[in-house]
N, C-alpha and C positions, 0 to 999 in steps of 0.2 A: 397401363402405360404411366410412367413417372411424370409428375407435373414439373415443368421447368419455369422458373421465375428469374427475371433479370433485375439486378440492382446495381446502381453506380458504386455504392460503398457498403460493404458488409463487415460488421465488427463481431468477432466471436468472443462471447463472454460479457455478462451484464454485471461485472464487479465494478470497483471504483474507477479503474482506468477506462473500461469499456463505456460506462455511462457518462463519464466526464468528457471523453472524446466525442460521443454522440451529441451531447448537449453543446459542446463547443462548435461542432459542425452546424447544429440547428441554429445557434446564435448567428452564424454566418449565412443562414438561409439555405443550407445544404442538408438534404435528406440522407439518412443512413438506416440500415436495418441491423439490429442487434440480436444475435442468436444466443440464447441461454439454454444450456442443457437441462437445468433444473426446472421444475414446474412453477417456481416462483422465485422472487429475489432471495439470494443467499445471504442471510443476515447473521451467520455465526461469526464469532470473534468479538462480540460485545462492543468494544470501543477501542479507540487509539488516540494518541496524542497528535494534535494538529498544530504544527509550528507556523511561524510567520509566512514562510514560503507557500504553505498550503492555503492560508487565508487569502493570499494574493490571487491564487488560482481560483478559489471559490468566489471571490469578488468578480473576477473576470467572467465567470460563468453566470453571475447575477444572482447567486443564492447565499452569499456570505451573511447578509444581515439577518435573514430568517433563521439561520443556524446559530448565529451569535445569541439570539434571544433565548435559545434553549440550553446554552452551554456557557456557564460563567467563566470569566477569564481567570487563568492561573497566575498567581503573583510571583512564583519562583519555584526552585527545586532544592531539596535537601537530600544529600547522600549520606548514608550512615553505615558504619561497620556493624555487622551482626555479631562480631567477635567481642569488641569492646563495648558496643552499645552507644558509642560516641559519634557525633557528626564528623564527617571527613571533608565535606565540601558543601557550600551553600551559595546559591546564586539568585539574584533577582533577574527577571527577564528584561534586562536592559542591555543594549549593545555597549560593549566596553568603550569607555572614553567618549561616549556621546550621550545625548539625552533621548535617543531613539528607543521606544518601547517595543519589545518583542511581544507579539500576540500569540499566546499559547493557551489552548483549551483541550479538554478531553472530549472527543466527539463520538457520539453513539453511532456505530456503523449502520444500524437499521434506519436511523433518522436520516443519515446522509444519503443512503441508497434510495430511500423512498422520496426524498426531496429531489434528487437528480431525476428519478424516473417520472415524477409528477410533472416536471417541466418539459418533458419530451412529448412530441405529438403522439396521439393514440395510434397504436400499431407499430411503433418503432421497435419495441421489444417483442420478440417471438420466443415464448417459453417452450420447454420440452423439445428443444431443437438441437440435438447433439450432432456434431459433424463427425462422420465416420471415415470420410476420405476426401482428399483434395487432389485435383488434377488440372493440367493445363488444357485450354481450348483456344488455341491461337494466342491472342493478347489477353484473353480473359482467364479467370479461374473458375473451375466448376467445383461446387461443394455438394457432396452427397450427404444427405441427412438421414438420421436413423428411421424416419417415417417413410423413406423412399423418395422424397422430393429432392429436386436438384436446383441449386441456385447458381446463376451465372453472375459474376461481378467483375467490375473494372478494378476495384481496390479491395484487398483483403487485409484486415487488421486483426492480429491475434492479441486479445486481452484475456486469454483463457487460462491464466494461472501457471503454477510451477510445473504442471504436467502438460503444458501446451502442445497440442498437435501442430499448430501453426509454427511454433518455434522449432519443432523437430523438422518440419518441412524446409526450414531455412538452414538446417544443418547444426542447430544447437543441440548439445547433449542434455540429458536429464540433470537438473541441479543436484549437487552433492549434499549428502547429509553431513552436518558439521560436528557431530558428536554431542549435540545438546538438544534438549526438548523443552517445551514451554507449556505450563498449565496456565490457562487464562480463566478468570472468573469475573462475575458481575454481581455485586452485592447491593441489594435494595433494602433500605430501612423504612420502617413505618413512619418514623419522625426524622428530624434532621440528624445526619450522622456525626456532626460535631468536628469534622476535620477542617483545617484551614484550606483555602484554595491554593494548595501547593502540591507539587509532584514529590512524593516520598520514594527514595530509592535506597535499597539495602543490598549489601554485598559482603561475602565472606564464606569461608569453608566450602568453596566450590559451588555456591549458590548465588543467584542474583534475583531480586524481586522488587516490585514496586507497587504502590497504591496511589491512585490518582482520582480525585473527585470529578464526576461528570456533571453533577448538579448538587443541590442541597441534600438529596435523599439517596443518591446512588454513587457507587464507587466502582471503578474498574481496577482490577489487579492482575498481575502476572507473576509467575514463578518459573525461572529458567534453571535448568540443572543438567549436569553431564549425564549422558545416557548412551545406550548401545543402538538406539533407534528401533529396538525390537521390544519395546515396553507395551506389548499388546494388552497384557493384563491390567496395567495401570491406565492405559488410554481408554479402555472400555469399561472401567469401573470408577465412576465419579466419587464414590465413598472412599475408595483407596487413594484417589487423587487428593481429596481434602485432608485425609489423615497424613499422607506423605508430606504435604505442605506444612501442616501444623507441627509435625515432628522435626522440621528442619528450619524453622524460622530464626533460631538463634536468640540472642539477647535483645528482645524488643518489648515495648510496653504491651499490656494486656489488650489495649484497644486495637492493636494490629491483629492479634489473634482473633478478636471478636469479629473483624471484617471477614475472615476466612470462615469462621463458624456460621456467620449470618448468611453466607452464600448458599443458595439452593443448589441441589445436585444437578438440576436441569440447566443451570447457568455455568457449568464447568466444562471445559474442553481441553484436551491434551494433544499436542501435535509435535512431531519432530521438526527441527529447524533445518532448512535447506538454503543453499546459496549458489549462485552462478559463479564459476571460476572467472576471476577478473579478466584474464587474458582472452577469454571467449568474447567478452563484451568489447574489448579493444580491437580484436582482429576478426570477430565473427560478423555475420550479416544481420544487423538489426533491421535492415531493409534490403530487398532484392526485387528489382523490377516493380511489380505492383503489389507487393506483400511487405508488411512490417509487423513488428511486435511492440507491445507497450506493457507497463505495469509488471507484475510478477512473471509474466511470460518472457519478458526481456531481462529484467534485473532482480530476480529474487534475492533477498538479502536477509541477514539476521536482524532482529528488532532492536539492536543495541544503540542505535542512534534515533530510533523512533521515526525513521524517514521512509519506510516502505509505502504507506498509503499516501504520504505527502508527495513523494516523487511520482507516484501514479497520477496524481492530480496535475502535477507539472507536465507529465507526458501528454495528458489530454489537451491542455491548452496549446502546447507547442505543435503537437501533431495536427490539431484542427487548423491552426494558423497556417502551417506549411501546406497542408492538403487543400486548404481553401484557395491558395494561389493557383493550383492546377485547374480548379473548377469555376472559380468566381467569375471569370470573364465570359463564360458561356451565356450569361444573362445579357451581355451586350450584343451588338450586331456582328461582332467578330466571330467567325466560325473556324473550327480546327478540324483537320482530317483525323481519322482514327489513329493514324500513326503519330501525328503531332500530339494528340491528347495522351496517348500512352507515354510519350517522352516527357510531357509535362508532369504526369503522375510520377514517373520514375524519379525525375529531378526533385520533386517536392518531398518524396519519401526519403530520398538520399540526404536532403537538407535536414530533415527531422533527425535522421540517424546521426548526422555529424554534430548537430546541436546537443544530442543527448549522450553521446558515447563517453566523453570524459567525465561528465557529471555522474553517470551511472557507475563508471569504473571507480571513481572516487568514493561514492557512497558504499558500494559493495565491499571494497577493500577496507575502508575505515571501520565500517560496522563489524566486520569479521574480526579485525585486529582488536578493537575495543572489547568485544565479547570475550575473546580469549584471555585478555588481561583481567577483566572484571571478575570472571568466574574462576580464576586460578586459585588453587589452595596451596601453592608452593610458597614457602615462607618469605623468600626474598621478594618475589613479585607481589605478594600480599602487602608487604611493608611499603614497597614503592608505590603500589596502588593507593593505599590509604594516605600516605604522607605527601606524595608528589603528583601522582597521575590523576587522582580524583578531581583536583581543581582544574587541571588541564582538560580533562574530559568534559567538565561542565562548560568550559569556554568553547570547546569543540562543537557541542550541541548547538550553541547560538550561531557559531560561524557557518555551519552547514545549513542552518535555517535562514540565512541571509540571502540565499539564492533568489533571483528574480526571474520568473518565467515569462514576464511581459503580459501584455493585454491582447485581446482579440480585436482585430480591426472592425470598425463599424461598417455595416452594410451600406 
């Protein structure tokens, strides 16, 4: 006989969005259960740029300072042409026309996930717990897990990535391949790597790549290229990945090539880029009754703005805050009927969806457009990109990073 467990809030996926939402709820005094299909935290992907908006979210969760101590602040960004070898744009991380400093760091994914998980109560994350089906049971959702157990929940949150079963249950289609793939690497040096604390971006000849310091001895890098999405031989062969990147770096200093050379084969990963159709985000069901999606399950986007992980952290704060409104008064003497509680949950998730819809639409659309322009090898677009669009792009990065997700209310 299958074991049946009841939970108020179940989050599917222990990635950035899932753990941020769980911690946000925990800070409000609300328990959730996080289901993760893997046997441990998924730490592939090495690192990512965290912009000002992400640091506001991390501070709201109470973990900003511990992460700052491990990741030095970046001073600016330099964009270079791999064709001419010349800089085409350079910005300091300062808001235009003001003295406000943007906070930008390259954050190790493993460190972030472990920090989030450590702050959660023991037993919050249940590993090796893959959801095989979802069904209705009155006002509740029934989750059937691969081990035969069944979970009943009042709220179901899908933070289960680009191939999200929860998103499919809401009517979302599988995200589309955008015609590009990315190789990501993580280079660790025995001594200091010697790079300035700046994000270096290179573009030209249909390729786009970047190198970003995580700390004094480690660098994160990525290499985006046009592909058919069927590059299985490349995806499964790290040696070929490394050679492919080295052969297509263009006109760059030897120290850039040395970063790729230094990267161990185990620290390379290649994956096709996928994105949600923007109109699906505008007109689709980000939430429906007691179910919603967040992170890549909601708004998978290309990495051309560096906002994928940052927006997932925003989701966590806003979703926890909205959902808290549905549950928080239960600690008082005021009691709600089952029907009233269901309505409060529905309204809170609808509020979350309303807050996120235009932000998600904007980021997905802008990232896709920027990626197409940056990786174009057509002569006219390449000229405009290097002479006109590169400075505009750098300003766009800071503009998108100025979003404020707000704070969590104190208990």
